N, CA, C and O atoms as a GROMACS GRO file, in nm:
protein
  392
    1MET      N    1   1.565   2.200  -2.179
    1MET     CA    2   1.526   2.146  -2.123
    1MET      C    3   1.386   2.071  -2.086
    1MET      O    4   1.350   2.055  -1.970
    2LEU      N    5   1.293   2.014  -2.232
    2LEU     CA    6   1.210   1.941  -2.160
    2LEU      C    7   1.260   1.844  -2.163
    2LEU      O    8   1.205   1.784  -2.071
    3ALA      N    9   1.339   1.774  -2.210
    3ALA     CA   10   1.376   1.642  -2.111
    3ALA      C   11   1.378   1.626  -1.910
    3ALA      O   12   1.351   1.513  -1.870
    4LEU      N   13   1.395   1.688  -1.847
    4LEU     CA   14   1.364   1.759  -1.759
    4LEU      C   15   1.274   1.656  -1.741
    4LEU      O   16   1.275   1.546  -1.685
    5PHE      N   17   1.160   1.754  -1.834
    5PHE     CA   18   1.060   1.695  -1.773
    5PHE      C   19   0.971   1.561  -1.836
    5PHE      O   20   0.872   1.517  -1.778
    6THR      N   21   1.028   1.502  -1.970
    6THR     CA   22   1.000   1.309  -1.946
    6THR      C   23   1.075   1.203  -1.915
    6THR      O   24   1.057   1.086  -1.949
    7HIS      N   25   1.187   1.263  -1.828
    7HIS     CA   26   1.246   1.231  -1.808
    7HIS      C   27   1.233   1.157  -1.791
    7HIS      O   28   1.159   1.176  -1.694
    8GLY      N   29   1.246   0.947  -1.808
    8GLY     CA   30   1.192   0.808  -1.751
    8GLY      C   31   1.075   0.849  -1.813
    8GLY      O   32   0.987   0.873  -1.730
    9MET      N   33   1.033   0.870  -1.954
    9MET     CA   34   0.908   0.780  -1.950
    9MET      C   35   0.946   0.702  -2.134
    9MET      O   36   1.033   0.714  -2.220
   10PRO      N   37   0.851   0.644  -2.119
   10PRO     CA   38   0.926   0.612  -2.239
   10PRO      C   39   0.851   0.666  -2.368
   10PRO      O   40   0.741   0.722  -2.365
   11ASP      N   41   0.941   0.636  -2.503
   11ASP     CA   42   0.982   0.776  -2.575
   11ASP      C   43   0.730   0.841  -2.711
   11ASP      O   44   0.670   0.932  -2.767
   12ASP      N   45   0.718   0.651  -2.657
   12ASP     CA   46   0.604   0.687  -2.716
   12ASP      C   47   0.486   0.778  -2.660
   12ASP      O   48   0.380   0.812  -2.712
   13LEU      N   49   0.555   0.812  -2.502
   13LEU     CA   50   0.512   0.922  -2.425
   13LEU      C   51   0.578   1.026  -2.423
   13LEU      O   52   0.638   1.010  -2.530
   14ALA      N   53   0.584   1.042  -2.417
   14ALA     CA   54   0.650   1.199  -2.412
   14ALA      C   55   0.756   1.231  -2.505
   14ALA      O   56   0.871   1.272  -2.489
   15ALA      N   57   0.662   1.192  -2.640
   15ALA     CA   58   0.635   1.323  -2.747
   15ALA      C   59   0.459   1.341  -2.758
   15ALA      O   60   0.401   1.425  -2.827
   16GLU      N   61   0.382   1.215  -2.654
   16GLU     CA   62   0.326   1.220  -2.689
   16GLU      C   63   0.224   1.387  -2.480
   16GLU      O   64   0.136   1.471  -2.462
   17VAL      N   65   0.323   1.326  -2.414
   17VAL     CA   66   0.391   1.522  -2.413
   17VAL      C   67   0.358   1.640  -2.416
   17VAL      O   68   0.276   1.726  -2.384
   18LEU      N   69   0.465   1.608  -2.472
   18LEU     CA   70   0.547   1.728  -2.639
   18LEU      C   71   0.370   1.837  -2.740
   18LEU      O   72   0.356   1.960  -2.740
   19ARG      N   73   0.284   1.746  -2.801
   19ARG     CA   74   0.232   1.750  -2.814
   19ARG      C   75   0.088   1.802  -2.823
   19ARG      O   76  -0.005   1.807  -2.903
   20HIS      N   77   0.127   1.848  -2.670
   20HIS     CA   78   0.009   1.846  -2.608
   20HIS      C   79   0.064   1.952  -2.478
   20HIS      O   80  -0.022   2.000  -2.404
   21ASP      N   81   0.207   1.984  -2.458
   21ASP     CA   82   0.304   2.156  -2.460
   21ASP      C   83   0.148   2.216  -2.440
   21ASP      O   84   0.047   2.173  -2.495
   22ARG      N   85   0.159   2.336  -2.336
   22ARG     CA   86   0.058   2.435  -2.288
   22ARG      C   87   0.157   2.563  -2.241
   22ARG      O   88   0.248   2.520  -2.170
   23ASP      N   89   0.164   2.710  -2.263
   23ASP     CA   90   0.215   2.811  -2.182
   23ASP      C   91   0.147   2.814  -2.030
   23ASP      O   92   0.028   2.834  -2.005
   24GLN      N   93   0.246   2.790  -1.944
   24GLN     CA   94   0.199   2.850  -1.775
   24GLN      C   95   0.166   2.949  -1.769
   24GLN      O   96   0.169   3.035  -1.857
   25SER      N   97   0.106   2.962  -1.600
   25SER     CA   98   0.062   3.122  -1.630
   25SER      C   99   0.189   3.164  -1.558
   25SER      O  100   0.266   3.104  -1.482
   26GLY      N  101   0.184   3.268  -1.599
   26GLY     CA  102   0.375   3.334  -1.509
   26GLY      C  103   0.254   3.376  -1.395
   26GLY      O  104   0.269   3.497  -1.415
   27THR      N  105   0.163   3.373  -1.309
   27THR     CA  106   0.116   3.482  -1.291
   27THR      C  107   0.212   3.378  -1.106
   27THR      O  108   0.225   3.454  -1.011
   28PRO      N  109   0.263   3.233  -1.082
   28PRO     CA  110   0.327   3.194  -0.988
   28PRO      C  111   0.410   3.254  -0.952
   28PRO      O  112   0.434   3.308  -0.844
   29PHE      N  113   0.460   3.248  -1.043
   29PHE     CA  114   0.654   3.308  -1.022
   29PHE      C  115   0.606   3.449  -1.058
   29PHE      O  116   0.619   3.502  -0.947
   30GLY      N  117   0.577   3.508  -1.107
   30GLY     CA  118   0.578   3.649  -1.098
   30GLY      C  119   0.521   3.766  -0.976
   30GLY      O  120   0.558   3.880  -0.948
   31GLN      N  121   0.380   3.647  -0.901
   31GLN     CA  122   0.354   3.716  -0.824
   31GLN      C  123   0.419   3.683  -0.720
   31GLN      O  124   0.508   3.598  -0.729
   32PRO      N  125   0.378   3.763  -0.564
   32PRO     CA  126   0.387   3.695  -0.409
   32PRO      C  127   0.277   3.574  -0.334
   32PRO      O  128   0.175   3.609  -0.394
   33TRP      N  129   0.261   3.534  -0.303
   33TRP     CA  130   0.215   3.448  -0.202
   33TRP      C  131   0.134   3.566  -0.144
   33TRP      O  132   0.190   3.665  -0.098
   34PRO      N  133  -0.024   3.549  -0.148
   34PRO     CA  134  -0.112   3.732  -0.137
   34PRO      C  135  -0.185   3.665   0.054
   34PRO      O  136  -0.243   3.726   0.144
   35LEU      N  137  -0.162   3.586   0.045
   35LEU     CA  138  -0.132   3.553   0.183
   35LEU      C  139  -0.066   3.551   0.273
   35LEU      O  140   0.041   3.496   0.252
   36PRO      N  141  -0.090   3.610   0.436
   36PRO     CA  142   0.067   3.632   0.500
   36PRO      C  143   0.066   3.506   0.574
   36PRO      O  144   0.144   3.536   0.664
   37ALA      N  145   0.018   3.345   0.607
   37ALA     CA  146   0.068   3.268   0.629
   37ALA      C  147  -0.008   3.170   0.554
   37ALA      O  148  -0.097   3.211   0.480
   38TRP      N  149   0.031   2.971   0.570
   38TRP     CA  150  -0.036   2.932   0.552
   38TRP      C  151  -0.133   2.867   0.562
   38TRP      O  152  -0.118   2.753   0.607
   39PRO      N  153  -0.236   2.900   0.534
   39PRO     CA  154  -0.416   2.822   0.581
   39PRO      C  155  -0.365   2.714   0.651
   39PRO      O  156  -0.283   2.631   0.613
   40ASP      N  157  -0.431   2.726   0.772
   40ASP     CA  158  -0.402   2.645   0.888
   40ASP      C  159  -0.525   2.481   0.826
   40ASP      O  160  -0.642   2.467   0.862
   41VAL      N  161  -0.484   2.431   0.777
   41VAL     CA  162  -0.498   2.239   0.734
   41VAL      C  163  -0.418   2.139   0.734
   41VAL      O  164  -0.318   2.173   0.798
   42PRO      N  165  -0.408   2.028   0.694
   42PRO     CA  166  -0.326   1.975   0.690
   42PRO      C  167  -0.292   2.016   0.585
   42PRO      O  168  -0.365   2.068   0.501
   43THR      N  169  -0.128   1.991   0.573
   43THR     CA  170  -0.049   1.971   0.426
   43THR      C  171   0.016   1.877   0.453
   43THR      O  172   0.055   1.858   0.568
   44ARG      N  173   0.035   1.823   0.387
   44ARG     CA  174   0.057   1.715   0.261
   44ARG      C  175   0.192   1.788   0.162
   44ARG      O  176   0.216   1.908   0.172
   45PHE      N  177   0.280   1.690   0.060
   45PHE     CA  178   0.401   1.703   0.006
   45PHE      C  179   0.478   1.556  -0.060
   45PHE      O  180   0.560   1.488   0.002
   46VAL      N  181   0.418   1.526  -0.221
   46VAL     CA  182   0.482   1.391  -0.185
   46VAL      C  183   0.649   1.428  -0.258
   46VAL      O  184   0.645   1.544  -0.299
   47VAL      N  185   0.714   1.397  -0.269
   47VAL     CA  186   0.846   1.459  -0.337
   47VAL      C  187   0.876   1.311  -0.427
   47VAL      O  188   0.897   1.200  -0.377
   48CYS      N  189   0.872   1.341  -0.554
   48CYS     CA  190   0.929   1.232  -0.668
   48CYS      C  191   1.102   1.240  -0.667
   48CYS      O  192   1.162   1.338  -0.711
   49ARG      N  193   1.166   1.129  -0.615
   49ARG     CA  194   1.311   1.076  -0.594
   49ARG      C  195   1.349   1.092  -0.755
   49ARG      O  196   1.471   1.084  -0.768
   50ASP      N  197   1.287   1.109  -0.869
   50ASP     CA  198   1.429   1.090  -0.972
   50ASP      C  199   1.399   1.196  -1.074
   50ASP      O  200   1.455   1.200  -1.184
   51ASP      N  201   1.286   1.304  -1.026
   51ASP     CA  202   1.214   1.470  -1.033
   51ASP      C  203   1.410   1.515  -1.124
   51ASP      O  204   1.504   1.561  -1.057
   52ARG      N  205   1.418   1.488  -1.262
   52ARG     CA  206   1.597   1.622  -1.260
   52ARG      C  207   1.578   1.779  -1.238
   52ARG      O  208   1.657   1.852  -1.179
   53PHE      N  209   1.401   1.833  -1.326
   53PHE     CA  210   1.330   1.918  -1.335
   53PHE      C  211   1.364   2.007  -1.227
   53PHE      O  212   1.419   2.115  -1.252
   54PHE      N  213   1.319   1.949  -1.036
   54PHE     CA  214   1.342   1.991  -0.938
   54PHE      C  215   1.395   1.871  -0.871
   54PHE      O  216   1.320   1.798  -0.807
   55PRO      N  217   1.473   1.857  -0.879
   55PRO     CA  218   1.528   1.818  -0.808
   55PRO      C  219   1.518   1.690  -0.649
   55PRO      O  220   1.399   1.665  -0.667
   56ALA      N  221   1.543   1.632  -0.565
   56ALA     CA  222   1.470   1.530  -0.488
   56ALA      C  223   1.539   1.607  -0.319
   56ALA      O  224   1.476   1.622  -0.214
   57GLY      N  225   1.716   1.651  -0.356
   57GLY     CA  226   1.780   1.767  -0.182
   57GLY      C  227   1.680   1.932  -0.252
   57GLY      O  228   1.634   2.001  -0.161
   58PHE      N  229   1.667   1.959  -0.326
   58PHE     CA  230   1.682   2.063  -0.265
   58PHE      C  231   1.510   2.058  -0.166
   58PHE      O  232   1.488   2.069  -0.045
   59ILE      N  233   1.376   2.029  -0.330
   59ILE     CA  234   1.234   1.985  -0.230
   59ILE      C  235   1.212   1.953  -0.144
   59ILE      O  236   1.103   1.956  -0.086
   60ARG      N  237   1.342   1.899  -0.101
   60ARG     CA  238   1.310   1.860   0.005
   60ARG      C  239   1.312   1.946   0.170
   60ARG      O  240   1.240   1.931   0.268
   61GLY      N  241   1.436   2.046   0.141
   61GLY     CA  242   1.503   2.190   0.161
   61GLY      C  243   1.332   2.258   0.172
   61GLY      O  244   1.232   2.241   0.242
   62LEU      N  245   1.358   2.310   0.100
   62LEU     CA  246   1.172   2.445  -0.001
   62LEU      C  247   1.089   2.327   0.151
   62LEU      O  248   1.088   2.382   0.261
   63VAL      N  249   1.048   2.226   0.147
   63VAL     CA  250   0.963   2.201   0.200
   63VAL      C  251   0.988   2.179   0.304
   63VAL      O  252   0.930   2.074   0.332
   64ALA      N  253   1.063   2.227   0.414
   64ALA     CA  254   1.074   2.194   0.518
   64ALA      C  255   1.090   2.291   0.511
   64ALA      O  256   0.996   2.340   0.573
   65GLN      N  257   1.212   2.451   0.435
   65GLN     CA  258   1.181   2.540   0.536
   65GLN      C  259   1.016   2.674   0.581
   65GLN      O  260   0.982   2.752   0.670
   66ARG      N  261   0.968   2.619   0.446
   66ARG     CA  262   0.872   2.662   0.380
   66ARG      C  263   0.788   2.662   0.411
   66ARG      O  264   0.723   2.762   0.438
   67LEU      N  265   0.719   2.446   0.429
   67LEU     CA  266   0.601   2.476   0.463
   67LEU      C  267   0.572   2.321   0.648
   67LEU      O  268   0.477   2.260   0.699
   68GLY      N  269   0.732   2.335   0.671
   68GLY     CA  270   0.801   2.298   0.783
   68GLY      C  271   0.712   2.116   0.820
   68GLY      O  272   0.683   2.067   0.930
   69ILE      N  273   0.694   2.064   0.695
   69ILE     CA  274   0.759   1.959   0.682
   69ILE      C  275   0.811   1.836   0.611
   69ILE      O  276   0.828   1.817   0.490
   70THR      N  277   0.834   1.752   0.721
   70THR     CA  278   0.884   1.650   0.538
   70THR      C  279   0.847   1.566   0.485
   70THR      O  280   0.801   1.454   0.504
   71PRO      N  281   0.871   1.633   0.411
   71PRO     CA  282   0.817   1.520   0.224
   71PRO      C  283   0.777   1.397   0.250
   71PRO      O  284   0.804   1.355   0.363
   72ASP      N  285   0.715   1.320   0.170
   72ASP     CA  286   0.605   1.142   0.149
   72ASP      C  287   0.789   1.151   0.010
   72ASP      O  288   0.842   1.240  -0.056
   73GLU      N  289   0.805   1.058   0.028
   73GLU     CA  290   0.839   1.051  -0.099
   73GLU      C  291   0.855   0.887  -0.212
   73GLU      O  292   0.872   0.771  -0.174
   74THR      N  293   0.844   0.929  -0.326
   74THR     CA  294   0.744   0.829  -0.440
   74THR      C  295   0.860   0.807  -0.504
   74THR      O  296   0.952   0.873  -0.457
   75GLY      N  297   0.889   0.733  -0.601
   75GLY     CA  298   0.881   0.781  -0.753
   75GLY      C  299   0.868   0.796  -0.831
   75GLY      O  300   0.750   0.823  -0.854
   76GLY      N  301   0.959   0.797  -0.951
   76GLY     CA  302   0.954   0.870  -1.035
   76GLY      C  303   0.996   1.037  -1.060
   76GLY      O  304   1.021   1.115  -0.968
   77GLY      N  305   0.997   1.072  -1.209
   77GLY     CA  306   1.031   1.245  -1.216
   77GLY      C  307   0.945   1.310  -1.225
   77GLY      O  308   0.835   1.266  -1.193
   78HIS      N  309   0.963   1.453  -1.277
   78HIS     CA  310   0.890   1.511  -1.338
   78HIS      C  311   0.716   1.528  -1.285
   78HIS      O  312   0.637   1.556  -1.195
   79LEU      N  313   0.750   1.466  -1.494
   79LEU     CA  314   0.596   1.369  -1.428
   79LEU      C  315   0.576   1.241  -1.352
   79LEU      O  316   0.625   1.143  -1.410
   80ALA      N  317   0.517   1.216  -1.236
   80ALA     CA  318   0.504   1.094  -1.192
   80ALA      C  319   0.362   1.025  -1.195
   80ALA      O  320   0.357   0.902  -1.186
   81ALA      N  321   0.257   1.095  -1.208
   81ALA     CA  322   0.129   1.108  -1.196
   81ALA      C  323   0.185   1.066  -1.404
   81ALA      O  324   0.230   1.178  -1.428
   82LEU      N  325   0.194   1.029  -1.466
   82LEU     CA  326   0.194   0.951  -1.652
   82LEU      C  327   0.328   0.847  -1.600
   82LEU      O  328   0.331   0.730  -1.638
   83THR      N  329   0.421   0.896  -1.521
   83THR     CA  330   0.500   0.724  -1.526
   83THR      C  331   0.501   0.621  -1.387
   83THR      O  332   0.518   0.502  -1.414
   84HIS      N  333   0.487   0.650  -1.260
   84HIS     CA  334   0.463   0.548  -1.138
   84HIS      C  335   0.290   0.609  -1.084
   84HIS      O  336   0.266   0.613  -0.963
   85HIS      N  337   0.204   0.642  -1.165
   85HIS     CA  338   0.104   0.654  -1.160
   85HIS      C  339   0.023   0.578  -1.010
   85HIS      O  340  -0.016   0.636  -0.909
   86ARG      N  341   0.020   0.456  -1.038
   86ARG     CA  342  -0.014   0.338  -0.943
   86ARG      C  343   0.021   0.345  -0.820
   86ARG      O  344  -0.059   0.322  -0.730
   87GLU      N  345   0.178   0.385  -0.794
   87GLU     CA  346   0.246   0.462  -0.639
   87GLU      C  347   0.226   0.571  -0.624
   87GLU      O  348   0.161   0.580  -0.519
   88LEU      N  349   0.247   0.701  -0.680
   88LEU     CA  350   0.158   0.769  -0.677
   88LEU      C  351   0.064   0.802  -0.533
   88LEU      O  352   0.093   0.848  -0.422
   89ALA      N  353  -0.053   0.757  -0.594
   89ALA     CA  354  -0.183   0.708  -0.624
   89ALA      C  355  -0.253   0.672  -0.497
   89ALA      O  356  -0.347   0.713  -0.428
   90ASP      N  357  -0.101   0.512  -0.496
   90ASP     CA  358  -0.129   0.434  -0.355
   90ASP      C  359  -0.137   0.560  -0.221
   90ASP      O  360  -0.212   0.577  -0.125
   91GLN      N  361  -0.032   0.621  -0.270
   91GLN     CA  362   0.109   0.750  -0.157
   91GLN      C  363  -0.045   0.837  -0.162
   91GLN      O  364  -0.074   0.866  -0.046
   92LEU      N  365  -0.148   0.884  -0.254
   92LEU     CA  366  -0.191   1.037  -0.175
   92LEU      C  367  -0.375   0.921  -0.110
   92LEU      O  368  -0.449   0.976  -0.028
   93GLU      N  369  -0.415   0.768  -0.168
   93GLU     CA  370  -0.513   0.720  -0.084
   93GLU      C  371  -0.464   0.673   0.049
   93GLU      O  372  -0.559   0.626   0.112
   94ALA      N  373  -0.365   0.668   0.107
   94ALA     CA  374  -0.294   0.665   0.207
   94ALA      C  375  -0.329   0.773   0.301
   94ALA      O  376  -0.334   0.763   0.424
   95TYR      N  377  -0.351   0.872   0.232
   95TYR     CA  378  -0.341   1.015   0.272
   95TYR      C  379  -0.502   1.016   0.395
   95TYR      O  380  -0.532   1.067   0.503
   96LEU      N  381  -0.577   0.907   0.269
   96LEU     CA  382  -0.718   0.916   0.363
   96LEU      C  383  -0.780   0.820   0.453
   96LEU      O  384  -0.901   0.803   0.462
   97LEU      N  385  -0.673   0.744   0.533
   97LEU     CA  386  -0.613   0.676   0.652
   97LEU      C  387  -0.623   0.706   0.727
   97LEU      O  388  -0.698   0.676   0.820
   98ASP      N  389  -0.503   0.822   0.704
   98ASP     CA  390  -0.475   0.851   0.803
   98ASP      C  391  -0.544   0.998   0.916
   98ASP      O  392  -0.498   1.016   1.029
   0.00000   0.00000   0.00000
């Protein structure tokens, strides 16, 4: 399962990520969303084309169904902030110009 998180990473970076592994809170998966609707704010979503943990096709459908938007896409796997940081940062900075 950890290989799903670290897919596409150089071995030394993957080892460093795994060395800092932390338990995630169970709340996001165990509790319902507390608000009756999504807040009325501009919402964007970036899907990573190579994510093996949350495959892009699954995420595209989920985002369309739950948020009513089409996600933007970037390269990289589940941890694109580590493997495709420049591409992801460029996408996020582009939102500031919209």
